[in-house]
C-alpha positions as a Markdown table, in Angstrom:
| # | Residue | x | y | z |
|---|---|---|---|---|
| 1 | Unk | -33.4 | -14.7 | 8.4 |
| 2 | Unk | -33.3 | -10.9 | 8.1 |
| 3 | Unk | -31.3 | -10.9 | 11.6 |
| 4 | Unk | -28.9 | -13.5 | 10.3 |
| 5 | Unk | -28.3 | -11.1 | 7.2 |
| 6 | Unk | -27.9 | -8.0 | 8.7 |
| 7 | Unk | -25.0 | -9.6 | 11.1 |
| 8 | Unk | -23.4 | -11.0 | 7.8 |
| 9 | Unk | -23.6 | -7.6 | 6.6 |
| 10 | Unk | -22.2 | -6.1 | 9.8 |
| 11 | Unk | -19.3 | -8.3 | 10.3 |
| 12 | Unk | -18.3 | -7.8 | 6.4 |
| 13 | Unk | -18.1 | -4.2 | 6.6 |
| 14 | Unk | -16.2 | -4.3 | 9.5 |
| 15 | Unk | -13.9 | -6.9 | 8.2 |
| 16 | Unk | -13.2 | -4.8 | 5.0 |
| 17 | Unk | -13.2 | -1.5 | 6.7 |
| 18 | Unk | -10.6 | -2.7 | 8.7 |
| 19 | Unk | -8.2 | -4.3 | 6.3 |
| 20 | Unk | -8.5 | -1.1 | 4.1 |
| 21 | Unk | -6.9 | 1.0 | 7.0 |
| 22 | Unk | -3.4 | -0.5 | 6.6 |
| 23 | Unk | -3.1 | 0.0 | 2.9 |
| 24 | Unk | -4.5 | 3.8 | 3.4 |
| 25 | Unk | -2.4 | 4.1 | 6.0 |
| 26 | Unk | 1.0 | 3.2 | 4.2 |
| 27 | Unk | 0.2 | 5.2 | 1.2 |
| 28 | Unk | -0.3 | 8.2 | 3.5 |
| 29 | Unk | 2.8 | 7.6 | 5.4 |
| 30 | Unk | 4.6 | 6.7 | 1.9 |
| 31 | Unk | 3.6 | 10.2 | 0.9 |
| 32 | Unk | 5.0 | 12.0 | 3.5 |
| 33 | Unk | 8.3 | 10.1 | 2.9 |
| 34 | Unk | 8.2 | 10.9 | -0.7 |
| 35 | Unk | 8.0 | 14.6 | 0.4 |
| 36 | Unk | 11.0 | 14.2 | 3.0 |
| 37 | Unk | 12.8 | 12.7 | 0.0 |
| 38 | Unk | 12.2 | 16.0 | -2.3 |
| 39 | Unk | 13.9 | 18.0 | 0.5 |
| 40 | Unk | 16.5 | 16.0 | 0.7 |
| 41 | Unk | 17.1 | 16.3 | -2.9 |
| 42 | Unk | 16.7 | 19.9 | -2.6 |
| 43 | Unk | 19.5 | 19.8 | 0.2 |
| 44 | Unk | 21.3 | 18.0 | -2.3 |
| 45 | Unk | 20.9 | 20.8 | -4.9 |
| 46 | Unk | 21.5 | 23.6 | -2.4 |
| 47 | Unk | 24.6 | 22.1 | -0.9 |
| 48 | Unk | 27.8 | 23.4 | -1.3 |
| 49 | Unk | 29.5 | 19.6 | -1.6 |
| 50 | Unk | 31.8 | 19.5 | -4.3 |
| 51 | Unk | 33.2 | 15.7 | -4.3 |
| 52 | Unk | 30.9 | 14.2 | -7.1 |
| 53 | Unk | 31.1 | 10.5 | -5.6 |
| 54 | Unk | 29.3 | 11.8 | -2.7 |
| 55 | Unk | 26.6 | 13.3 | -4.1 |
| 56 | Unk | 26.3 | 10.4 | -6.3 |
| 57 | Unk | 26.1 | 7.9 | -3.4 |
| 58 | Unk | 23.5 | 10.4 | -1.7 |
| 59 | Unk | 21.4 | 10.4 | -4.8 |
| 60 | Unk | 21.5 | 6.6 | -4.9 |
| 61 | Unk | 20.8 | 6.2 | -1.4 |
| 62 | Unk | 17.7 | 8.7 | -2.5 |
| 63 | Unk | 16.6 | 6.8 | -5.2 |
| 64 | Unk | 16.7 | 3.4 | -3.7 |
| 65 | Unk | 14.5 | 4.7 | -0.7 |
| 66 | Unk | 11.8 | 6.6 | -3.4 |
| 67 | Unk | 11.8 | 3.1 | -5.2 |
| 68 | Unk | 10.7 | 1.2 | -2.1 |
| 69 | Unk | 8.0 | 4.2 | -1.4 |
| 70 | Unk | 6.6 | 3.8 | -4.8 |
| 71 | Unk | 6.5 | 0.0 | -4.5 |
| 72 | Unk | 4.7 | 0.2 | -1.5 |
| 73 | Unk | 2.1 | 2.7 | -2.7 |
| 74 | Unk | 1.4 | 0.6 | -5.8 |
| 75 | Unk | 1.1 | -2.4 | -3.8 |
| 76 | Unk | -1.0 | -0.8 | -1.0 |
| 77 | Unk | -3.4 | 0.7 | -4.1 |
| 78 | Unk | -3.8 | -2.7 | -5.6 |
| 79 | Unk | -5.0 | -4.1 | -2.5 |
| 80 | Unk | -7.4 | -1.5 | -1.9 |
| 81 | Unk | -8.8 | -1.9 | -5.5 |
| 82 | Unk | -9.1 | -5.9 | -4.6 |
| 83 | Unk | -11.0 | -4.7 | -1.3 |
| 84 | Unk | -13.4 | -2.3 | -3.6 |
| 85 | Unk | -13.9 | -4.7 | -6.2 |
| 86 | Unk | -14.8 | -7.4 | -3.5 |
| 87 | Unk | -17.2 | -4.8 | -2.1 |
| 88 | Unk | -18.7 | -4.2 | -5.4 |
| 89 | Unk | -19.1 | -8.0 | -6.3 |
| 90 | Unk | -20.7 | -8.7 | -2.9 |
| 91 | Unk | -23.3 | -5.8 | -3.8 |
| 92 | Unk | -24.1 | -7.5 | -7.1 |
| 93 | Unk | -24.5 | -11.0 | -5.5 |
| 94 | Unk | -27.1 | -9.2 | -3.1 |
| 95 | Unk | -28.8 | -7.5 | -6.3 |
| 96 | Unk | -28.8 | -10.7 | -8.1 |
| 97 | Unk | -26.7 | -9.2 | -10.8 |
| 98 | Unk | -23.2 | -10.9 | -10.1 |
| 99 | Unk | -21.0 | -11.7 | -12.9 |
| 100 | Unk | -18.2 | -14.4 | -12.3 |
| 101 | Unk | -14.6 | -12.9 | -13.7 |
| 102 | Unk | -11.9 | -15.1 | -13.5 |
| 103 | Unk | -8.5 | -13.5 | -13.9 |
| 104 | Unk | -5.1 | -14.7 | -13.4 |
| 105 | Unk | -2.5 | -13.6 | -11.0 |
| 106 | Unk | 1.0 | -15.0 | -9.4 |
| 107 | Unk | 0.1 | -16.0 | -5.8 |
| 108 | Unk | 4.2 | -15.2 | -5.6 |
| 109 | Unk | 3.9 | -11.8 | -6.4 |
| 110 | Unk | 0.7 | -11.1 | -4.5 |
| 111 | Unk | 2.4 | -12.5 | -1.3 |
| 112 | Unk | 5.6 | -10.6 | -1.9 |
| 113 | Unk | 3.6 | -7.5 | -2.4 |
| 114 | Unk | 1.7 | -8.4 | 1.2 |
| 115 | Unk | 4.7 | -9.1 | 2.7 |
| 116 | Unk | 6.4 | -5.5 | 1.6 |
| 117 | Unk | 3.3 | -3.5 | 3.4 |
| 118 | Unk | 3.8 | -5.7 | 6.4 |
| 119 | Unk | 7.4 | -5.4 | 6.7 |
| 120 | Unk | 6.8 | -1.6 | 6.3 |
| 121 | Unk | 4.1 | -1.9 | 9.1 |
| 122 | Unk | 6.5 | -3.4 | 11.4 |
| 123 | Unk | 9.3 | -1.0 | 10.7 |
| 124 | Unk | 6.7 | 2.0 | 11.6 |
| 125 | Unk | 5.8 | 0.2 | 14.9 |
| 126 | Unk | 9.5 | 0.0 | 15.9 |
| 127 | Unk | 9.9 | -4.0 | 15.6 |
| 128 | Unk | 12.9 | -4.9 | 14.3 |
| 129 | Unk | 13.3 | -7.9 | 11.7 |
């Protein structure tokens, strides 16, 4: 009995550790990307470009990239939070102190967030859409 329980715990640990890697990696990469965006903004500020229309278009592109980075970071952080909560719930089950907590969520939004993270992951690996 104890051997089977140990195998289940090892499987859960391996699965959760593996699944946590993707959101952590996307958060780290998005932080790097946000630093690059800051450098681009600094270049625009230091630029001798005088055409306001050109500057405005450059800033629009940067704002779009920045929003995308923030959305990916938010989705990744939510996903990590779900994993941590699952681990804590499992620990509560083990100790006999589990409290069932129902919360509502929008499945469409959740799937959209997962797709956004996976889209980033495929782009980072050079896979075309």
